[in-house]
N, C-alpha and C positions, 0 to 999 in steps of 0.2 A: 412646618407648614403642611396643611392638609389640602389635597386636591382631589377632585372627583372625576371619575371616568364615566362616559367617554369624554375625551378632550375636544373632539370634533363630532358633533351629533348628526344623525341622519345618514342617508345613503352616500357615504364617502369611503368606499372599500379599498383594500390593497394599498395601504399607505407606504410611501418610500420617502426618505428624508436625507438631506445633506446639510452641512454647516459651512457657512462662508463668513469669516470674520466673527462678529458677535451675534449673527442671526442664523436662523434655521429656515429651511425651505422644504416643503412637503407637497407631494402630488398624490392623486388618487385615480382610480379607474372611473370611466364614464360610460362605457358600453355604447348604447345606441343614442345617447344624448349628445347634443351639440350646443355650445362649443365643447371640445373634448379635453379631458385631463385638467381638472382644476388645480391651481397652484396656490398654496398658503404660505404665509410668513409668520414667524414668531420670534420674540426676544427671549422667551423663558420656557419654551416647550409646553406650557400650560395654556396660554392664550394664543389662538391662531386667527389670523385675518386673511381672507381670500384676496389675492392681488391680481389674479388673471387666470388664463387658460393657456395651455401649450398649443392646442389645435384649434385655431380660430378661422381657418379657411378651408373651403371644400377641397382645394388642391392638396391639402395635407393629409386628409383622411376621407375615404369614401364610405358613406353610411347609407346610400340609397337602398331601400328595401331590406335593410338589416333587421332581422327579427329581434325582439326583446332579449337582452342578455347576450347579443352578438356584438360585433364592433370592437371597441377599444378595451382590451384586457389590461392586466396589472402593469403599471409603469414603474420605472426606476429613475430617480433623479440623482445626478452626480455633477461635480464641479471639478474642472481640471484646467490649469493654465489660464485662469480668468474666464473660462467659458462654461456655461451650464449645458448639460446634455440630459435629455429625457428619452428613454427607450421604452417601447411598448409593442404590443401585438394588435394588428387588426385581425381578430380571430376569424371573422367571416371570410376574409381572403387568405387566411393562413400565411400572413406576412409579418415578419419582425422588422422593425425600423426604428430609427431615432431621429430627433430634431435637436437643434441647438440654438442658443441665444447668448449674446454678450450682455444683454440687458434683461434682467429677470422681470422687469416691469413692462417690457415691450413685446414685440412680435418674435415668434420662433421661425426657424428655417423651414424650408420644404423637407419632406421626408427623405431620408437616406436609408435604403433597404439593405438588409444583411441576408445572405443566402444560407440561413440556418433555420431549421424548423423548431417546433415546440412553442411554448408560451412563457410568459413571465420573464422576459429578458433582463439581463443585468450587464452593466459596464464596470470594468475595473481597470484603472490606469496605474502604470508603474514604469519608471525609467524610460519614458518616451514611448511605451507600448500601450496598446489598448486591447483588452481581452473582453470578448463577448460571450455571455453564458445564457442558457435557457434550459428548460427541461426538454425531454424528448429522446430522440434516437440519433446516434452519431453516424459518421460516414461508413462505419463498419456494421451498422445495425444493432449496436449495443445501446440499451436504454440507460437513462440516469440524468444527471446534470451534465450538460454538454457544453464544451468550451472550444473556442477558436480565437486566434489573434486576428484583428482586423486593421485595415487602414482607416483611421478615424475620419479622414477627409472624404473618403469615397464609400466606405462600408465594405470594400472588397476584402475577402478572406485572404490572410497571409499564411494560414496554416489549416490543416484539415480539422474538421469538427471531431472532438474526441470526448467520450464519456469519462468524466473524472471522479464521479462518486455516485453510488447507487442508493444512497440514503440509509435510513435506520431500520428499514423493514416494513414501514407502513405503506398504505396505498396512496396513489396520486402525489408522487414526489414533485414539488413545484417551488416557485418563489426563491430561486437561488440568489444569494448576495455574498460577495467576497470582501474580506477586510484583512489588512495586515496590522497586527497588534503585537508590539514587543517582539518583533522578529518572526512571528509565526503567522501563517495564513489560516484564517477562520472562514469556513464555508457554512453559511446558515441557510436553511431551507424550511419548507413546510411539508407535512404529510397529513393523511387522514381525510382529505377533502374538506372544503370550506363549509362544513356543517358541524354537527355536535361532536364529531371525533377529531376536529382540527387540532393541530399542534405545531410547535416550532421545534426543530431539531438542528444540530450542528456537528461539525467535525473540524479538525485542524490538521495542518501539515506544514512541512518545511519548504514547500514549493507551491507556486501559484497553480500549478497543474497537478498537484498531488504527488504521491498518494496521501489520502486523508484518513485519519483515525477518528472514529465516531466518539462523541462524548459519552462516557459510560452511563450517565444518568438521563439519557434521552428518553422522552422529550424534555427539553429544558423549560418549556412553558406550554400548558394546556389546562383548560377547564373541563375536560371531557368527563372526569369522574365526579364533578360537583353537581349531582342531581338536585333539582330544586333551587338552584342558584340562578339569579337573574342574568348574569353574564355568561354567555356560552359562545361556542364557535371560535375560540381564541386561536389565532395563528397568523401566518403570513407577515412576519416581522422584519424590521430593518433596525440595525444598531446605530446609535449616535453617541458621541462623547460631548458633554457640555463644557462650558467655559471654565469650570472648576475641576475638570478631569473625571467627573462621574460619568458612568455609562448608563444608557437607557435603551429601551426598545419601544418603537412605535409599531403598532400592529393592529390588525382588525379583530373584531369580535362583534357580537350582537346581543341585544337585550330581548329576552323573551317576554311575552305579555304578562306572565304571572309566574308564581313560584312553580306550579305544576302544570302550567299551560305552555306546552312546548311549541309555540308559534312565534314567529317574529316577522313584522311587516315594515319596520323602519329601515330595514337594510342593514348592511354591515358597516360599522362605524370605526372611528379611530380611537385607540386606547394607548395610554402611556404607562409603562411598567419599568421600575428600576431594575438594573442589572448589576451584579457584583462579581468581580474577578477574585478568585482565590489564589493562594500562594502557588498552587500547582499550575496556574495558567488557564484552568477551566473556569467558565462563568456560570452563575445561576441567575434566575430571574424571578421577580415577583415574590409572593408569599408562598413559600414551599412549592414553587413552580406553578403557581396559579396567579391569575389577575383578579384584582378586587375592584369593587365599585368606588373605593377611595383608598388612598395611601397617605399615611402620616410620615413625613420625611423631613430631615434637616438638610437635605441636598438642595432644596429650593429656599431662597430667601423669604423670610417672614414678611418682607415688604411686597412680595408678589401677591396680588389678589386675583383670584380666578373670576373672570368676568363671564357673564352669560346673557346673551341677548334673548329676550322673551317676547318681543313684539315686532312683527314684520308687516310693513305697509308698503304701498307704492313709494311713499315719500322717503322712507329710511332704508330702502334697498336699491341696488344698482342693477339695471336691466342687463348689463353686460357681464356681471359677476354672479349675482345671486340666482338669476333666472336662466332657464335653459329650454331648448326645443327638442322635439322628437325628430331625430335625423336632421337633414339640412332644410332649414325653413325657407318658404317662399316669402322673402322679406317684404314684398309689396302687400302682404296680407296682415301686416302688423304696423300699427301706429302707436309708438311707445312715447308717452308724455310723462312729465313729473307726477301728475295726479290721476292719470287714467290711462287705459289702453283700449284701443279700438281694434277689433279682430274681424277679418273678412273670412267667412267660411268657404269651403270647397266641397266637392263630392266625396272627399276622402274622410272617412270616419275614424274614430279612435280604435276601431275593431280590426284594423288591418295594418300590417307593418310597412306603412308608407309615410307620408308627411302630412298629417292632419294639421289644421290650424290650432296650435297648442303652445302654451308657454307656462312653465311650472317652477315651483319651489320644492325642495325636499322637505318632507315632514320630519321634524327634528325631535319630537317628544310625543309621548302617548296622550297626554291630556292637553286639549287645545280647543279654543273657540275660533272658528274660521267664518268670515262673513264677507260679502261683496254685493254691491248693487249692480244689477244687470239690466240694460235697456236693449231691446231687440227689434229689428225691423222685420226679419223673415228668418225662416229656418229654425235653428236651435243653438243656444249658447248657455254656458254655465260653468260650474265648478266640477271637476272630476278628481276623485282620489284614484290615482293611476298607478297600478303595479305593472301591467303589461297589456297588450292588445286584447287578451282574453280575460283579464281580471281587473275590473275598475268599477267604481261606484260613481254615478253621475247625478248631480242635482242641477236642474236646468229649467230655463224658460223656453218654450217653443210656440210657434204660431200654429193655429188650427184653422179649420174652415170657418169657424165662427168667432175667432178672437185669439186669445193667448191663454196658456196654462203653464203651471209649474209641474215638474215631474221628478220623481225619484226612480232611477233605473239601476238595477243590479246586473252586472256582467260577471258571471262566475263560470269559467270554462265555456261549455256549449250552451249554458242557460243564460239567456238575456231577457230580462223581464222588467217591464215598467210596473213597479210595485204600487205607485200612488200617483194620482193626478189631482190637481187643484185648479179650478178655473180662475183666471184673472180677468175674465170678461174682455173688455176692449183695452185693458191696461197692458202695455208691453213692457212694464217695468216692475221689478221685484227685488227685494233684498234676500239673498240666499244665505243660509246659515248652516254650518256643519259643526256639531259638537262631538269631540273625540275623547274617548277614554281608552284604557289599554285593551278592553275587550269589545268595544262597540262604538259605532258611529251613529249619530242621530241627525236626521235631515229635516230642516225647517225652512219655512218662508216667513218673511215679515212684510205684510202689506195691509194697508188700511188701518194702521195703528195696532195690529195684533200679530202674534206669532202663531203659526199653524204647524204642527208636527205632521210630516208626511210619512215617516217611518224610521226604522233603525235597521242596522245590519252588523253582523259580527266582523271584527277586524280579521279574524283567522282566515277568511276566504280571500284576503289580499296578502297573505303571508307567503314566504318562500316555501314553507312546508306544503302548501296547497298549490300555489301557482308555479313553483319551481323557479329556476333562474337565479340570478345573482344581484338583482337590483333591490330597490325599496320603494315605498309609496312616495309619489310626488303629488303635491297639491297643484292641480293644473287648471288654467282658464282656457276654455276652448270655444270654438264656433264651428258649426257644421251646416252645410247646405250651400248650394252654389249662389243663392241670393241672400245669404245670411250676412248681416253686419250687426255687430254687437259692441256696446260700449260698457266697460267695466270701471266702476268708480268705488271709492271708499273701501278698498280691500284691506282686510286686517286678519292676521293670524296671531292669536295671543295664546302663548303657552302658560298653563296654569300651575 
């Protein structure tokens, strides 16, 4: 069977996975977006369906005034004694915590905090004990992967935090995960930073607390030397064993816009790579230690068909699952209906790290046609291609002193420019259209039976290489202005 990567497209970084019975469950980072930490389910590791979020209440996670790429960092999901646990970091507040649920389709608990620093926390359970790990510095000031035993009911530390492994020599040691396989303890992590030098490394030992011997062939997985290859930034992985005993790694990576165009704006995505254990107990991953855009494998039944959704509308998406807000929404400003959404604007714009009236979908592929009909009473409303508060492209309708107009605005760092205006006269209604390719967005309006091109902009200025940060482009619907009320209908995002 041949499958294609990524298996989850768009801004869903830092995947972690666990298996319960015949099913797999996966979580990803969400940063400043709410609800936090999306949860996916799969029967075959290839096809994933989102089933919820871990953080659905403001009491669980504080996101007020969190800048882009702050907030909720890399989560880990684990299952123990019938209960799911998700541990993560609110990086803005420098707090590690976990939540739990007995019903993966239901609500999760309030946050339980652990008094250990660093990021990318992990939980490992054995013989009634719970071990908590993160990167950072231990109680003696020694850096590395730091571990302590905790009371899983309260989060209280039962042992000092101690550095148990210093990695394989690369920068930015992070993303620790512990496994016990055939009597040995495997500690997997990432190094190199979540950019083009990213990589997966591991070590093994005879005790959960070490000492650990590094794999002689580290890194076990990286695309850092594949210049001109679409998939880059491979790292931050989690191991899983399937129902037939095969091992796999779910990890992040990103697709750059072209062979020699080292920009990526879709965000870090979820990739699946086969793992093979040798007779000596060490494992290898992928194709000569690299991840490919597709793998041909007999590990997956030929009856499994990789499904891909290519059309997203109001009618075939779920407001609670597919869509998200910037920080904690003012719920009274959103009227979400099966066929339309009505947004009330405020004085908060997209340009500041607060809570504008915004609801968005992740952009999942390079080539797309995006359209929506917008009717406006006052202020401004439209579609934004949103990377962060300093990098977004807006196609909108706004009220003027003499009527209404459509505008194309580019926000690139400190440069904020309305590039084009088209008068709508007294008509407060227009169909907004954005056409996306790997390298460029085109902005059009359809009114009075014809399309008008307002302008184009390069995708690279919404990329992580330009904007920085750890997120990806969202296709957002927004309203701005204290008197603004806008109705959005006939939304469609079609991937080509």
